[in-house]
MIDOSE-1310 file (N, C-alpha, C; in nm, 2 decimals, decimal comma, always signed):
residues 256
mlsl	-4,69/+5,20/+10,54/-4,56/+5,22/+10,65/-4,46/+5,17/+10,58; -4,50/+5,05/+10,65/-4,33/+5,00/+10,62/-4,39/+4,83/+10,57; -4,28/+4,79/+10,51/-4,28/+4,66/+10,34/-4,28/+4,54/+10,42; -4,34/+4,49/+10,41/-4,41/+4,36/+10,50/-4,27/+4,27/+10,51
mvpa	-4,19/+4,26/+10,34/-4,14/+4,16/+10,33/-4,06/+4,15/+10,29; -3,94/+4,13/+10,22/-3,80/+4,10/+10,15/-3,84/+4,10/+10,01; -3,85/+4,16/+9,92/-3,89/+4,09/+9,79/-3,76/+3,94/+9,69; -3,85/+3,89/+9,70/-3,74/+3,74/+9,64/-3,64/+3,80/+9,56
lala	-3,68/+3,92/+9,49/-3,54/+3,92/+9,34/-3,43/+4,05/+9,46; -3,47/+4,13/+9,49/-3,39/+4,20/+9,59/-3,34/+4,12/+9,70; -3,38/+4,01/+9,77/-3,26/+3,95/+9,84/-3,20/+3,84/+9,82; -3,21/+3,83/+9,65/-3,11/+3,75/+9,58/-3,02/+3,78/+9,54
aasc	-3,08/+3,92/+9,46/-2,91/+4,00/+9,45/-2,82/+4,02/+9,55; -2,88/+4,04/+9,67/-2,83/+4,12/+9,79/-2,72/+3,94/+9,84; -2,78/+3,89/+9,83/-2,71/+3,78/+9,87/-2,65/+3,64/+9,82; -2,65/+3,66/+9,65/-2,61/+3,63/+9,54/-2,65/+3,38/+9,55
eapv	-2,79/+3,38/+9,62/-2,80/+3,31/+9,65/-3,03/+3,27/+9,62; -3,08/+3,14/+9,69/-3,17/+3,09/+9,63/-3,29/+3,22/+9,74; -3,37/+3,30/+9,65/-3,47/+3,36/+9,73/-3,52/+3,29/+9,87; -3,60/+3,41/+9,95/-3,68/+3,35/+10,03/-3,77/+3,28/+9,98
kspq	-3,89/+3,25/+9,99/-4,08/+3,22/+9,94/-4,09/+3,36/+10,09; -4,21/+3,35/+9,98/-4,31/+3,46/+10,02/-4,35/+3,43/+10,20; -4,40/+3,56/+10,27/-4,48/+3,43/+10,34/-4,65/+3,42/+10,31; -4,70/+3,32/+10,37/-4,86/+3,25/+10,34/-4,94/+3,40/+10,34
snra	-4,94/+3,52/+10,37/-5,04/+3,64/+10,37/-4,93/+3,72/+10,36; -5,02/+3,89/+10,37/-5,00/+3,99/+10,41/-5,10/+4,07/+10,47; -5,18/+3,96/+10,52/-5,30/+4,03/+10,64/-5,31/+4,23/+10,70; -5,39/+4,30/+10,62/-5,32/+4,42/+10,66/-5,40/+4,44/+10,82
teqv	-5,31/+4,53/+10,90/-5,37/+4,56/+11,06/-5,54/+4,57/+11,04; -5,60/+4,45/+11,18/-5,82/+4,45/+11,14/-5,79/+4,59/+11,24; -5,87/+4,68/+11,19/-5,97/+4,79/+11,20/-6,12/+4,73/+11,31; -6,02/+4,87/+11,42/-6,13/+4,79/+11,59/-6,19/+4,91/+11,59
egsf	-6,29/+4,87/+11,63/-6,35/+4,99/+11,75/-6,24/+5,00/+11,88; -6,30/+5,11/+11,97/-6,18/+5,14/+12,07/-6,07/+5,12/+12,06; -6,00/+5,10/+12,17/-5,89/+5,17/+12,22/-5,83/+5,05/+12,34; -5,68/+4,97/+12,30/-5,64/+4,90/+12,37/-5,58/+5,01/+12,46
paad	-5,59/+4,93/+12,63/-5,52/+4,99/+12,71/-5,36/+4,99/+12,68; -5,35/+5,07/+12,77/-5,18/+5,09/+12,78/-5,07/+5,02/+12,86; -5,00/+4,92/+12,88/-4,92/+4,85/+12,99/-4,90/+4,90/+13,10; -4,90/+4,88/+13,20/-4,92/+4,92/+13,35/-4,82/+4,88/+13,36
rpia	-4,68/+4,91/+13,28/-4,52/+4,92/+13,31/-4,44/+4,96/+13,27; -4,31/+4,96/+13,26/-4,24/+4,94/+13,19/-4,20/+4,88/+13,04; -4,22/+4,96/+12,96/-4,12/+4,88/+12,81/-3,92/+4,90/+12,83; -3,89/+4,78/+12,82/-3,79/+4,79/+12,78/-3,72/+4,81/+12,65
tivs	-3,60/+4,91/+12,64/-3,57/+4,93/+12,54/-3,50/+4,79/+12,44; -3,54/+4,80/+12,25/-3,45/+4,70/+12,24/-3,27/+4,74/+12,18; -3,19/+4,68/+12,25/-3,07/+4,68/+12,31/-2,93/+4,63/+12,18; -3,02/+4,49/+12,15/-2,89/+4,42/+12,01/-3,01/+4,32/+12,01
srws	-2,96/+4,24/+11,80/-3,04/+4,14/+11,79/-3,00/+4,03/+11,82; -2,85/+3,98/+11,89/-2,84/+3,92/+12,03/-2,87/+3,91/+12,11; -2,89/+3,78/+12,19/-2,88/+3,75/+12,33/-2,78/+3,69/+12,40; -2,67/+3,63/+12,28/-2,53/+3,62/+12,36/-2,48/+3,50/+12,23
teea	-2,39/+3,53/+12,24/-2,38/+3,39/+12,11/-2,37/+3,29/+12,16; -2,39/+3,19/+11,95/-2,49/+3,08/+11,93/-2,41/+2,96/+11,93; -2,26/+2,96/+11,95/-2,15/+2,89/+12,01/-2,21/+2,90/+12,15; -2,19/+2,98/+12,27/-2,23/+2,97/+12,41/-2,39/+2,87/+12,39
rdrl	-2,49/+2,94/+12,33/-2,63/+2,93/+12,29/-2,63/+2,72/+12,34; -2,52/+2,67/+12,24/-2,55/+2,54/+12,14/-2,47/+2,50/+12,25; -2,38/+2,53/+12,38/-2,29/+2,46/+12,49/-2,38/+2,40/+12,59; -2,53/+2,46/+12,61/-2,65/+2,46/+12,73/-2,74/+2,38/+12,62
neag	-2,72/+2,34/+12,55/-2,83/+2,33/+12,42/-3,00/+2,39/+12,44; -2,96/+2,49/+12,47/-3,08/+2,61/+12,47/-3,21/+2,65/+12,37; -3,13/+2,56/+12,23/-3,28/+2,55/+12,09/-3,34/+2,44/+12,15; -3,25/+2,35/+12,16/-3,31/+2,21/+12,14/-3,38/+2,19/+12,23
tvmd	-3,35/+2,22/+12,42/-3,44/+2,23/+12,52/-3,57/+2,30/+12,49; -3,54/+2,39/+12,45/-3,65/+2,48/+12,43/-3,80/+2,42/+12,36; -3,67/+2,34/+12,18/-3,81/+2,30/+12,14/-3,87/+2,19/+12,16; -3,79/+2,12/+12,28/-3,83/+2,02/+12,32/-4,00/+1,99/+12,43
kagi	-3,95/+2,12/+12,48/-4,04/+2,17/+12,59/-4,13/+2,25/+12,51; -4,16/+2,31/+12,40/-4,27/+2,39/+12,32/-4,35/+2,21/+12,24; -4,28/+2,14/+12,24/-4,39/+2,04/+12,16/-4,31/+2,00/+11,99; -4,24/+2,07/+11,99/-4,20/+2,14/+11,85/-4,19/+1,99/+11,79
kpgm	-4,25/+1,99/+11,64/-4,19/+1,83/+11,60/-4,19/+1,84/+11,43; -4,17/+1,79/+11,33/-4,12/+1,79/+11,17/-4,34/+1,77/+11,16; -4,31/+1,91/+11,07/-4,40/+1,92/+11,02/-4,48/+2,07/+11,06; -4,45/+2,02/+11,17/-4,55/+2,13/+11,23/-4,51/+2,28/+11,14
tvad	-4,61/+2,40/+11,16/-4,57/+2,56/+11,11/-4,56/+2,63/+11,27; -4,43/+2,70/+11,24/-4,40/+2,76/+11,30/-4,35/+2,93/+11,32; -4,39/+3,03/+11,35/-4,33/+3,20/+11,41/-4,25/+3,20/+11,52; -4,09/+3,26/+11,48/-3,97/+3,33/+11,53/-4,02/+3,44/+11,53
igag	-4,09/+3,57/+11,64/-4,14/+3,62/+11,61/-4,04/+3,73/+11,75; -3,98/+3,83/+11,70/-3,83/+3,82/+11,71/-3,73/+3,80/+11,65; -3,70/+3,78/+11,59/-3,56/+3,66/+11,54/-3,45/+3,68/+11,55; -3,39/+3,87/+11,57/-3,31/+3,88/+11,57/-3,21/+3,82/+11,41
egyy	-3,04/+3,76/+11,46/-2,98/+3,69/+11,36/-3,05/+3,57/+11,34; -3,10/+3,50/+11,39/-3,22/+3,35/+11,38/-3,13/+3,23/+11,40; -3,10/+3,25/+11,53/-3,07/+3,20/+11,64/-3,15/+3,03/+11,60; -3,30/+3,10/+11,71/-3,36/+2,95/+11,62/-3,49/+2,98/+11,52
tvrl	-3,42/+3,00/+11,43/-3,47/+3,02/+11,30/-3,45/+2,92/+11,26; -3,28/+2,91/+11,24/-3,21/+2,80/+11,16/-3,27/+2,70/+11,28; -3,21/+2,68/+11,32/-3,30/+2,52/+11,39/-3,43/+2,51/+11,46; -3,54/+2,57/+11,46/-3,65/+2,52/+11,42/-3,67/+2,48/+11,29
asrv	-3,60/+2,53/+11,14/-3,59/+2,49/+10,99/-3,58/+2,32/+11,04; -3,47/+2,31/+11,10/-3,42/+2,23/+11,09/-3,47/+2,09/+11,15; -3,58/+2,12/+11,29/-3,66/+1,98/+11,40/-3,77/+2,04/+11,28; -3,86/+2,13/+11,17/-3,91/+2,12/+11,16/-3,96/+1,99/+11,01
geng	-3,84/+2,05/+10,93/-3,82/+1,98/+10,83/-3,93/+2,07/+10,72; -3,85/+1,95/+10,56/-3,90/+2,00/+10,45/-4,04/+1,98/+10,45; -4,14/+1,90/+10,52/-4,30/+1,96/+10,54/-4,35/+2,04/+10,62; -4,27/+2,11/+10,73/-4,28/+2,18/+10,79/-4,25/+2,36/+10,76
rvla	-4,31/+2,43/+10,81/-4,29/+2,58/+10,78/-4,24/+2,69/+10,95; -4,16/+2,76/+10,85/-4,12/+2,80/+10,97/-4,14/+3,01/+10,90; -4,22/+3,09/+11,02/-4,16/+3,22/+10,94/-4,15/+3,31/+11,05; -3,98/+3,37/+11,05/-3,93/+3,48/+11,09/-3,99/+3,59/+11,14
ediv	-3,96/+3,65/+11,20/-4,00/+3,87/+11,23/-3,99/+3,86/+11,32; -3,93/+3,99/+11,24/-3,91/+4,12/+11,31/-3,93/+4,25/+11,28; -3,89/+4,35/+11,41/-3,96/+4,48/+11,39/-3,85/+4,57/+11,28; -3,70/+4,53/+11,30/-3,67/+4,65/+11,27/-3,61/+4,64/+11,12
pavr	-3,61/+4,69/+11,02/-3,57/+4,67/+10,86/-3,44/+4,58/+10,87; -3,32/+4,63/+10,89/-3,20/+4,62/+10,89/-3,20/+4,50/+10,96; -3,23/+4,40/+11,07/-3,25/+4,31/+11,11/-3,31/+4,20/+11,09; -3,45/+4,26/+11,00/-3,46/+4,14/+10,92/-3,40/+4,13/+10,81
dqla	-3,34/+4,23/+10,70/-3,25/+4,23/+10,61/-3,15/+4,11/+10,63; -3,04/+4,14/+10,74/-2,98/+4,06/+10,77/-3,05/+3,94/+10,74; -3,15/+3,88/+10,86/-3,16/+3,75/+10,85/-3,20/+3,67/+10,73; -3,34/+3,68/+10,69/-3,30/+3,73/+10,53/-3,19/+3,69/+10,45
qrva	-3,12/+3,75/+10,46/-3,03/+3,71/+10,36/-2,90/+3,58/+10,44; -2,90/+3,57/+10,58/-2,85/+3,39/+10,62/-2,95/+3,34/+10,56; -3,12/+3,34/+10,54/-3,17/+3,21/+10,55/-3,18/+3,18/+10,38; -3,13/+3,27/+10,25/-3,07/+3,30/+10,14/-2,95/+3,18/+10,16
rerl	-2,89/+3,23/+10,21/-2,75/+3,17/+10,23/-2,71/+3,01/+10,27; -2,80/+3,02/+10,30/-2,80/+2,88/+10,41/-2,93/+2,78/+10,36; -2,99/+2,84/+10,25/-3,07/+2,80/+10,14/-3,21/+2,72/+10,25; -3,22/+2,80/+10,35/-3,37/+2,72/+10,42/-3,48/+2,72/+10,37
dnvs	-3,49/+2,64/+10,26/-3,64/+2,65/+10,20/-3,76/+2,65/+10,26; -3,75/+2,63/+10,35/-3,89/+2,64/+10,47/-3,89/+2,73/+10,57; -3,85/+2,85/+10,49/-3,87/+2,95/+10,60/-3,87/+3,15/+10,51; -3,97/+3,19/+10,57/-4,03/+3,30/+10,52/-3,93/+3,42/+10,62
vrlg	-3,90/+3,52/+10,61/-3,88/+3,61/+10,63/-3,94/+3,73/+10,61; -4,03/+3,83/+10,74/-4,10/+3,91/+10,72/-4,05/+3,97/+10,80; -4,14/+4,16/+10,80/-4,13/+4,28/+10,87/-4,20/+4,26/+10,93; -4,21/+4,26/+11,09/-4,36/+4,30/+11,10/-4,40/+4,43/+11,18
lpqd	-4,54/+4,48/+11,24/-4,50/+4,56/+11,34/-4,53/+4,58/+11,42; -4,44/+4,68/+11,55/-4,44/+4,68/+11,75/-4,57/+4,60/+11,75; -4,69/+4,68/+11,73/-4,80/+4,65/+11,80/-4,86/+4,48/+11,72; -4,83/+4,48/+11,63/-4,90/+4,34/+11,50/-4,81/+4,34/+11,48
prlp	-4,78/+4,17/+11,47/-4,68/+4,08/+11,40/-4,75/+4,02/+11,26; -4,93/+4,14/+11,23/-4,96/+4,05/+11,10/-4,94/+3,89/+11,09; -4,99/+3,80/+11,13/-4,94/+3,67/+11,11/-5,12/+3,67/+11,01; -5,11/+3,54/+10,96/-5,21/+3,45/+10,86/-5,32/+3,40/+10,97
dnsf	-5,40/+3,39/+10,97/-5,55/+3,33/+11,10/-5,50/+3,17/+11,04; -5,49/+3,16/+11,15/-5,52/+3,04/+11,19/-5,42/+2,89/+11,10; -5,28/+2,94/+11,13/-5,14/+2,93/+11,02/-5,05/+2,84/+11,17; -5,08/+2,86/+11,29/-4,98/+2,85/+11,34/-4,98/+2,72/+11,43
dril	-4,89/+2,59/+11,43/-4,90/+2,53/+11,58/-4,79/+2,55/+11,70; -4,71/+2,63/+11,68/-4,61/+2,74/+11,77/-4,64/+2,87/+11,74; -4,65/+2,96/+11,81/-4,57/+3,12/+11,87/-4,44/+3,14/+11,89; -4,34/+3,14/+11,88/-4,20/+3,11/+11,95/-4,21/+3,32/+12,02
lvhm	-4,16/+3,32/+12,13/-4,15/+3,50/+12,19/-4,03/+3,45/+12,27; -3,91/+3,48/+12,19/-3,81/+3,41/+12,30/-3,71/+3,57/+12,34; -3,73/+3,59/+12,45/-3,64/+3,66/+12,59/-3,65/+3,85/+12,41; -3,79/+3,90/+12,43/-3,82/+3,98/+12,35/-3,97/+4,07/+12,41
yhei	-4,03/+3,96/+12,46/-4,16/+3,97/+12,53/-4,19/+4,10/+12,60; -4,09/+4,15/+12,67/-4,09/+4,27/+12,78/-3,99/+4,37/+12,66; -4,04/+4,36/+12,56/-4,00/+4,49/+12,48/-4,15/+4,54/+12,32; -4,24/+4,42/+12,37/-4,36/+4,48/+12,26/-4,41/+4,62/+12,41
aepy	-4,44/+4,69/+12,31/-4,44/+4,83/+12,35/-4,63/+4,85/+12,39; -4,70/+4,76/+12,28/-4,85/+4,75/+12,31/-4,88/+4,60/+12,35; -4,87/+4,54/+12,45/-4,82/+4,41/+12,50/-4,98/+4,33/+12,44; -5,11/+4,41/+12,50/-5,23/+4,42/+12,49/-5,29/+4,40/+12,38
eflw	-5,27/+4,49/+12,31/-5,26/+4,46/+12,08/-5,24/+4,37/+12,04; -5,17/+4,41/+12,09/-5,03/+4,25/+12,00/-5,06/+4,16/+12,03; -5,13/+4,12/+12,23/-5,12/+3,97/+12,19/-5,29/+3,92/+12,09; -5,40/+4,05/+12,16/-5,56/+4,05/+12,11/-5,51/+4,04/+11,92
rmrp	-5,41/+4,09/+11,87/-5,40/+4,08/+11,69/-5,33/+3,95/+11,63; -5,26/+3,88/+11,74/-5,19/+3,71/+11,76/-5,27/+3,67/+11,76; -5,37/+3,66/+11,87/-5,50/+3,49/+11,84/-5,54/+3,44/+11,72; -5,56/+3,51/+11,65/-5,60/+3,42/+11,54/-5,56/+3,33/+11,46
slrn	-5,37/+3,34/+11,49/-5,40/+3,27/+11,41/-5,27/+3,17/+11,42; -5,37/+3,16/+11,54/-5,31/+2,98/+11,66/-5,40/+2,90/+11,59; -5,31/+2,77/+11,50/-5,42/+2,70/+11,49/-5,55/+2,56/+11,64; -5,63/+2,51/+11,63/-5,65/+2,45/+11,73/-5,61/+2,40/+11,80
ggev	-5,53/+2,39/+11,87/-5,42/+2,36/+12,00/-5,30/+2,38/+11,95; -5,28/+2,47/+11,95/-5,10/+2,57/+11,87/-5,14/+2,62/+12,02; -4,96/+2,67/+12,04/-4,95/+2,71/+12,19/-4,85/+2,84/+12,14; -4,84/+2,94/+12,24/-4,72/+3,02/+12,24/-4,61/+2,99/+12,37
ivvd	-4,51/+3,09/+12,33/-4,42/+2,97/+12,39/-4,35/+3,12/+12,43; -4,31/+3,17/+12,56/-4,26/+3,20/+12,64/-4,12/+3,19/+12,72; -4,00/+3,29/+12,60/-3,87/+3,22/+12,72/-3,85/+3,33/+12,77; -3,86/+3,38/+12,92/-3,80/+3,51/+12,94/-3,72/+3,50/+13,10
adra	-3,72/+3,64/+13,14/-3,60/+3,61/+13,24/-3,72/+3,63/+13,37; -3,70/+3,59/+13,47/-3,81/+3,62/+13,59/-3,74/+3,73/+13,62; -3,75/+3,86/+13,61/-3,69/+3,99/+13,67/-3,81/+4,12/+13,60; -3,76/+4,23/+13,69/-3,86/+4,30/+13,60/-3,90/+4,38/+13,47
tenh	-3,96/+4,41/+13,43/-3,96/+4,48/+13,25/-3,82/+4,54/+13,25; -3,81/+4,65/+13,32/-3,71/+4,72/+13,30/-3,59/+4,72/+13,30; -3,56/+4,58/+13,37/-3,38/+4,51/+13,36/-3,43/+4,37/+13,24; -3,51/+4,40/+13,16/-3,50/+4,31/+13,06/-3,56/+4,16/+13,09
gtpp	-3,66/+4,12/+13,17/-3,75/+4,00/+13,21/-3,89/+4,02/+13,17; -3,96/+3,91/+13,26/-4,08/+3,96/+13,26/-4,12/+3,88/+13,38; -4,20/+3,90/+13,54/-4,20/+3,80/+13,64/-4,34/+3,76/+13,60; -4,32/+3,62/+13,62/-4,42/+3,48/+13,57/-4,61/+3,53/+13,61
alle	-4,62/+3,55/+13,74/-4,71/+3,66/+13,77/-4,82/+3,73/+13,64; -4,71/+3,87/+13,60/-4,73/+3,92/+13,55/-4,79/+3,91/+13,41; -4,71/+3,85/+13,31/-4,68/+3,73/+13,20/-4,84/+3,66/+13,22; -4,83/+3,61/+13,32/-4,97/+3,52/+13,36/-5,10/+3,62/+13,26
cefa	-5,08/+3,70/+13,36/-5,22/+3,85/+13,35/-5,20/+3,85/+13,24; -5,12/+3,96/+13,21/-5,15/+4,02/+13,08/-5,24/+3,90/+12,95; -5,11/+3,81/+12,92/-5,22/+3,70/+12,88/-5,37/+3,67/+12,96; -5,35/+3,63/+12,99/-5,54/+3,61/+13,10/-5,60/+3,72/+13,03
avgy	-5,54/+3,86/+13,02/-5,68/+3,98/+12,98/-5,69/+3,92/+12,83; -5,64/+3,87/+12,75/-5,65/+3,88/+12,65/-5,73/+3,75/+12,58; -5,74/+3,68/+12,67/-5,81/+3,54/+12,58/-5,78/+3,41/+12,64; -5,58/+3,42/+12,70/-5,51/+3,32/+12,66/-5,53/+3,23/+12,89
klvr	-5,45/+3,10/+12,84/-5,49/+3,04/+12,97/-5,37/+2,96/+12,94; -5,25/+3,01/+13,06/-5,15/+2,87/+13,09/-5,16/+2,76/+13,09; -5,08/+2,74/+13,06/-5,14/+2,57/+13,03/-5,00/+2,44/+13,10; -4,83/+2,56/+13,15/-4,76/+2,49/+13,18/-4,66/+2,60/+13,19
reem	-4,55/+2,59/+13,29/-4,49/+2,67/+13,29/-4,39/+2,60/+13,36; -4,19/+2,59/+13,27/-4,09/+2,53/+13,35/-3,99/+2,62/+13,34; -3,88/+2,62/+13,49/-3,75/+2,66/+13,49/-3,70/+2,66/+13,35; -3,61/+2,75/+13,29/-3,54/+2,72/+13,22/-3,37/+2,82/+13,19
esag	-3,35/+2,69/+13,31/-3,22/+2,79/+13,34/-3,12/+2,85/+13,20; -3,13/+2,69/+13,17/-3,01/+2,74/+12,99/-3,04/+2,79/+12,91; -3,19/+2,88/+12,85/-3,28/+3,02/+12,84/-3,27/+3,17/+12,92; -3,18/+3,16/+13,04/-3,18/+3,27/+13,10/-3,31/+3,25/+13,18
gyla	-3,39/+3,18/+13,21/-3,51/+3,24/+13,29/-3,62/+3,13/+13,30; -3,70/+3,14/+13,26/-3,87/+3,02/+13,27/-3,97/+3,01/+13,14; -3,94/+2,93/+13,06/-4,08/+2,92/+13,00/-4,18/+2,87/+12,97; -4,26/+2,97/+12,89/-4,46/+2,97/+12,96/-4,53/+2,90/+12,85
afra	-4,61/+2,81/+12,82/-4,66/+2,80/+12,73/-4,82/+2,83/+12,72; -4,91/+2,91/+12,66/-5,08/+2,94/+12,67/-5,11/+2,93/+12,53; -5,22/+2,88/+12,53/-5,35/+2,95/+12,45/-5,49/+2,99/+12,49; -5,50/+2,99/+12,40/-5,64/+3,08/+12,36/-5,77/+3,04/+12,42
egpr	-5,83/+3,09/+12,51/-5,94/+2,95/+12,58/-6,08/+3,14/+12,56; -6,15/+3,05/+12,49/-6,28/+3,16/+12,52/-6,29/+3,24/+12,41; -6,39/+3,34/+12,40/-6,40/+3,41/+12,24/-6,26/+3,53/+12,29; -6,23/+3,54/+12,18/-6,13/+3,70/+12,16/-6,23/+3,82/+12,28
peps	-6,22/+3,86/+12,38/-6,25/+3,97/+12,43/-6,26/+4,12/+12,28; -6,33/+4,23/+12,34/-6,38/+4,40/+12,24/-6,21/+4,42/+12,38; -6,16/+4,50/+12,28/-6,05/+4,59/+12,29/-6,11/+4,64/+12,38; -6,25/+4,67/+12,39/-6,30/+4,82/+12,53/-6,30/+4,74/+12,65
aira	-6,28/+4,57/+12,62/-6,27/+4,49/+12,74/-6,23/+4,48/+12,86; -6,07/+4,49/+12,75/-5,95/+4,44/+12,86/-5,93/+4,55/+12,92; -5,84/+4,47/+13,05/-5,81/+4,61/+13,14/-5,68/+4,56/+13,14; -5,57/+4,67/+13,26/-5,43/+4,60/+13,17/-5,38/+4,58/+13,35
crid	-5,32/+4,50/+13,40/-5,27/+4,42/+13,45/-5,20/+4,53/+13,54; -5,20/+4,52/+13,69/-5,16/+4,67/+13,81/-5,01/+4,56/+13,83; -4,95/+4,62/+13,80/-4,82/+4,58/+13,87/-4,78/+4,65/+14,02; -4,70/+4,57/+14,14/-4,69/+4,62/+14,28/-4,62/+4,71/+14,28
rsap	-4,61/+4,84/+14,23/-4,50/+4,89/+14,22/-4,41/+4,98/+14,36; -4,47/+4,85/+14,51/-4,39/+4,88/+14,66/-4,33/+4,78/+14,66; -4,34/+4,68/+14,57/-4,24/+4,58/+14,58/-4,10/+4,56/+14,52; -3,95/+4,55/+14,54/-3,84/+4,57/+14,54/-3,81/+4,53/+14,37
aaap	-3,75/+4,57/+14,34/-3,70/+4,54/+14,20/-3,59/+4,46/+14,17; -3,63/+4,38/+14,10/-3,47/+4,23/+14,08/-3,41/+4,33/+14,07; -3,29/+4,28/+14,11/-3,18/+4,32/+14,08/-3,12/+4,30/+13,91; -3,06/+4,41/+13,82/-3,05/+4,42/+13,68/-2,88/+4,31/+13,67
gatg	-3,00/+4,28/+13,56/-2,84/+4,15/+13,51/-2,82/+4,14/+13,37; -2,77/+4,01/+13,27/-2,74/+4,14/+13,16/-2,88/+4,13/+13,13; -2,80/+4,29/+12,98/-2,95/+4,28/+12,93/-2,96/+4,29/+12,77; -2,85/+4,23/+12,73/-2,85/+4,14/+12,59/-3,01/+4,11/+12,56
dmpg	-3,07/+4,10/+12,47/-3,19/+4,10/+12,39/-3,22/+4,03/+12,23; -3,32/+4,00/+12,23/-3,37/+4,00/+12,13/-3,27/+3,87/+12,01; -3,23/+3,75/+12,13/-3,16/+3,66/+12,05/-3,25/+3,65/+11,91; -3,13/+3,63/+11,78/-3,14/+3,55/+11,69/-3,07/+3,42/+11,67
């Protein structure tokens, strides 16, 4: 139902700049038997394509610190999921260099279009821009050294299906990097224990977690481990609803 990428000619016409290269694959959503469990916790609404200003984030060296902790190096292929206005996208493009690749993705068509225009305007020839689906990022298999989910995991409406469909896109030794706040999902964060549980349910192993005050919370890195479970075998993580909720904080999300 949704277009998967911006046609190059239309993009060039909209921005009067060089077109964005097309992504490696337009893999259709994989058909599976059985159903995925629903998340047993609130799903935060998408309220903005910007978490904070780029200038404020750069003063804290947010992107540089995240990329360092994520081990992102020249020549890598990286996916920026929930890319928003492109804050991480443009900095990832510089870090991976001309021999690397960045696939920037968003599920909101207008946001995707604005990002595609920025990529064309800034002539980021190593970046592709595409439209994902809420339950499926539609990433090409065995393609990514790192997949970044920055301040957006709590907005994924079908986390188990999303993580299940994303898993084959990791290369051997590839990692999913999550940056989020340690607070309830309805307050635009994800408690680390809940995050680890949901990833583990789909066959990911937590390899490290570090505090990330400059990015508003923490950074967690996961790798795929063992066989991917059948959807019917996945069990939803149960949250402790008797625990007091974290105090609401800033709710700007999906940083670009």
